Steps between C-alpha positions, in 0.01 A plus 500: 500500500620382157752226429752784463450637850593229753611617842877510560571400140591681180346385174534643153457382142703577191447429135758294308725802440515582871256796500309512827128463427349454848607551863347413836445864584451501878799284591718659229430855622564399862834349401597809297410730791684283754812524284482877454413467131153652450604578141479123437129471583289247310371769263856607421633154411216358291602535136874512581736218422609272784860505376525876550482432875760222510859610564787307345531345153580158648178507705286615207648225282426232759139607534457511122635142480257388771202658322606343171519153659162509674328662201499156333340315791154601628537292816846619600594760758829645610554552873772713657560591863675836521569803721336838445644723771443861589750696714319419826329172407613155391245317284509141383264445208408208279406589142312272264477576129234318300417529129154607387369300207207567271415260217830313555701823457691671780363853531689614810614421852373539856758594763394413853723603791418380849667615823680218682651712778550867580680671785611847607873557543742793534521693172744376234598771254578255217125436473418869455488461123361848427786667688759283328356567155510875561854475638619307193360769269685773695834323547666276240799407718325266740610151597284241320306252709295222340186376676347160421141568398380178661677467838614865529851408605765735364839476336776760488855464378608700808326284763535130592708430186195541277292232674122529517416606856202639690460876521565474874832322441587750227481780760682289762787465248519878460268546202373849418145620434587746225544260209380434146262207537436261212300178492594150396456140613741317728619152401310336784165655396564426134537130590217498755232655280231237473414353163147557367271226625150370434228671707 
């Protein structure tokens, strides 16, 4: 087992531009299969840019800022607890991003995601991202719902006066499943994101 194939963890490395150069194949392929995304196997993602997989300009910008900050400090890491749910599973994950330095120059980054908790639950359609993406391509007149990429709470102008609420509460307030889903960052997560720190 290589350093890129720990059990119950996802590890990948990018170069400075965000191109994926290495992936922990076994755990990555298990995760892709578990999420009904065999097209995102390790072989299929190596060589692609990380930012092509990240939804939402605000989220991409925040990650770029984080990478820029830690690229100047070989002993810094950035740590973020976040949710990564599937329709029938809630997952709490902690991701660490560390810079890779060679001859005092940052050459890339290692992303290490470790499961903190995972549990089965009744299916939640808002986490069926493939279905929602297909639906949005077929129908332009859908209600827009924003999902926080970190905590996966949602916001809709039609529900709870635009507050960020859990998907369960969204449905309890009468929310629909056929929506146009976009990604952003809620105020609470924006403030709670941990600063880079020495390792």
